[in-house]
N, C-alpha and C positions, 0 to 999 in steps of 0.2 A: 527670423526663420528659426524653426527648431532643426536641432540636431539629432540622428539617429541615436537611439539607444546603445550601448556598448553591449555585445554580446562575448560569450566565453570561448566560442567556435573561432577556429582559425579558417582563415578565405581560403578558397581552391586556387591552387595555380594551376591555369590550364594552359599555360606554356609547355609544361613537360611532355617530354616524347613517350610515347608508349600507352599502353593501358595496363592498370593498376593489378598485380595478382590478387586473385581473390582468397581470402583467407578461411573460408567456409570450408570444412573437409566434405568431401563427397563421396560416394562408393562409385567405384569405375563403371561408366556406362555396361550393359549387358551385351555380350558377343552378339554380333548380328546372326541371323537364321540363314544358313544356306538357301539360296532362292532355287528349287529345283525346277528346271524346264523339260514339259512332256514334249515328245516329238509331234511336231503339226500334223503329220499323217495319222497317228494315232489318237490325237485330239479331234480330227476332221470324223475318223470313222466312228469314234462316241457320238458326234453330234449326229452322224447319218442315223446310227441306229436309234438315238433318243426320239429323234424325228420322225422315223417311219413307226415306230412303235406309240407315239402320242397321236400319229394321225389314224393309224389302225384303230387304237381304242377310241377314238372320237367318232369313227365310222361305227363302230360296234355299238356305241352308246344312242347315237342317229337311229339304228334300225332298230332297237330293242325299245327307245321311246316311240317310234313310230307305231311299231308292230301292238305296243301295250296301248296305244291311243286308238288304234282301229279295232280294236277288241279282238285280236290274235290270240289263241291259248294254245301252245304247243301240245297240250293235254287232248286236244279236240282230234287232231289228227291219228287216224289208225293206217299203219300199213298192213298189208297183208302179203306174206312172204310165201310164195308156194316152191317147192321143190322143183327145181330144173330137171330134165332127164341128162344124166352124164354122161360123158363120152362125147366123141364126135358125131357131128350131126347138123 
């Protein structure tokens, strides 16, 4: 039977306690940024405002799209304003 070739490396002793200290020099980790938590009530107010504005914008877009599809043109509208008599009457 063949015997293994001799190597120049030492065998690893797995019976030792504790981990070996790394000899690689490293920079210290950067400091953690402090997490700023906003007030939940303020966050809810902002969410409501964004929701209302986006819903209003969607309605305006739908109305304008329907108006242009149906051939509505605001330049075709003529409004005659007559001066009303002033005073109690």
